[in-house]
C-alpha positions as CSV (number, residue, x, y, z in Angstrom):
1,X,17.8,-27.6,-150.4
2,X,20.1,-26.3,-147.5
3,X,17.3,-24.5,-145.3
4,X,18.4,-21.1,-146.4
5,X,16.1,-20.6,-149.4
6,X,12.5,-19.9,-149.4
7,X,9.7,-19.3,-152.0
8,X,8.0,-15.9,-151.9
9,X,4.5,-15.4,-153.1
10,X,3.4,-12.4,-155.2
11,X,1.6,-10.8,-152.5
12,X,-2.1,-10.3,-151.9
13,X,-3.7,-11.0,-154.2
14,X,-1.0,-13.4,-155.5
15,X,-0.8,-13.1,-159.3
16,X,0.8,-16.5,-159.7
17,X,3.9,-17.6,-161.3
18,X,2.5,-19.1,-164.5
19,X,2.5,-16.4,-167.2
20,X,1.6,-18.5,-170.1
21,X,-2.2,-17.6,-170.1
22,X,-0.9,-14.0,-171.0
23,X,0.7,-15.1,-174.1
24,X,3.8,-12.7,-173.5
25,X,6.1,-12.6,-176.5
26,X,8.1,-9.2,-176.1
27,X,10.7,-8.7,-174.9
28,X,10.9,-12.5,-174.6
29,X,8.4,-15.3,-174.5
30,X,8.4,-15.3,-170.8
31,X,6.4,-18.3,-169.3
32,X,7.2,-18.1,-165.6
33,X,8.3,-15.8,-163.0
34,X,9.2,-16.8,-159.5
35,X,10.6,-15.0,-156.4
36,X,12.4,-16.4,-153.4
37,X,14.7,-15.4,-150.7
38,X,18.1,-16.5,-149.5
39,X,18.6,-16.1,-145.6
40,X,21.9,-15.8,-144.0
41,X,22.7,-16.0,-140.4
42,X,22.7,-12.3,-139.8
43,X,20.4,-11.4,-142.7
44,X,17.1,-13.3,-142.9
45,X,13.5,-12.7,-143.3
46,X,12.7,-9.2,-144.7
47,X,16.5,-8.7,-144.8
48,X,17.3,-11.8,-146.6
49,X,18.6,-11.5,-150.3
50,X,15.7,-11.4,-152.9
51,X,16.0,-14.0,-155.6
52,X,14.3,-13.5,-158.9
53,X,13.8,-16.0,-161.7
54,X,12.4,-15.6,-165.2
55,X,11.8,-18.6,-167.5
56,X,11.3,-18.1,-171.3
57,X,10.7,-20.3,-174.1
58,X,13.9,-20.5,-176.3
59,X,13.7,-22.9,-179.3
60,X,12.8,-26.4,-178.2
61,X,14.1,-25.5,-174.5
62,X,14.0,-22.7,-172.1
63,X,16.2,-19.8,-171.0
64,X,16.5,-19.0,-167.3
65,X,17.3,-15.5,-166.1
66,X,18.5,-15.4,-162.2
67,X,18.9,-12.1,-160.1
68,X,19.9,-11.7,-156.7
69,X,19.4,-8.3,-154.7
70,X,20.9,-7.8,-151.3
71,X,18.3,-6.1,-149.0
72,X,21.1,-4.5,-147.0
73,X,22.5,-1.4,-148.5
74,X,26.0,-2.0,-147.1
75,X,26.5,-5.4,-148.7
76,X,29.4,-4.2,-150.9
77,X,31.7,-6.0,-148.6
78,X,29.9,-9.4,-148.8
79,X,32.5,-11.0,-150.7
80,X,30.3,-11.6,-153.7
81,X,27.4,-13.4,-151.9
82,X,24.8,-12.7,-154.6
83,X,27.0,-14.4,-157.2
84,X,27.8,-17.3,-154.8
85,X,24.1,-17.9,-154.1
86,X,23.3,-17.9,-157.8
87,X,26.2,-20.2,-158.6
88,X,25.2,-22.5,-155.8
89,X,21.5,-22.9,-157.2
90,X,23.0,-23.6,-160.6
91,X,25.3,-26.3,-159.3
92,X,22.9,-27.9,-156.9
93,X,19.9,-28.1,-159.0
94,X,21.6,-29.2,-162.0
95,X,20.1,-26.3,-164.2
96,X,23.3,-25.8,-165.8
97,X,27.1,-26.5,-165.9
98,X,29.7,-23.7,-165.6
99,X,29.7,-23.4,-169.5
100,X,26.0,-23.2,-169.9
101,X,25.5,-19.6,-168.4
102,X,26.4,-16.1,-169.2
103,X,27.1,-13.5,-166.4
104,X,25.3,-10.3,-167.8
105,X,25.9,-8.0,-164.7
106,X,27.4,-8.0,-161.4
107,X,29.7,-10.1,-159.3
108,X,31.7,-12.6,-161.3
109,X,31.6,-10.3,-164.3
110,X,35.1,-9.4,-165.4
111,X,35.8,-5.6,-165.2
112,X,36.1,-3.7,-168.3
113,X,33.9,-6.4,-170.4
114,X,30.9,-5.4,-172.2
115,X,27.5,-6.4,-170.5
116,X,25.7,-6.9,-173.8
117,X,24.6,-10.5,-174.3
118,X,23.6,-12.1,-177.5
119,X,20.9,-14.7,-177.0
120,X,20.8,-16.1,-180.5
């Protein structure tokens, strides 16, 4: 995409990303789980942000949950980089428009607003 993202395997042995053979139905019908990394000029490799993606069946489509975790504990002053990274992915992969997603927790979430989300 822009050279700063990379796929991360599940380790050794690699459990794989396709969860469909396990018929998971609770708490959601998860079908895939994928992990990646976002590297920045000063923080890359094992210090790059960890990206987690869960894809679950939802009606005739799918629901995507995205999470970004800073690997540096002092990232409070990063100007919302995790939010910006996930927003960049949504916009540049055409997964959703700005009205298609809900921020459940973290940067970009208005202060004092409940984090509860109804998923239909």
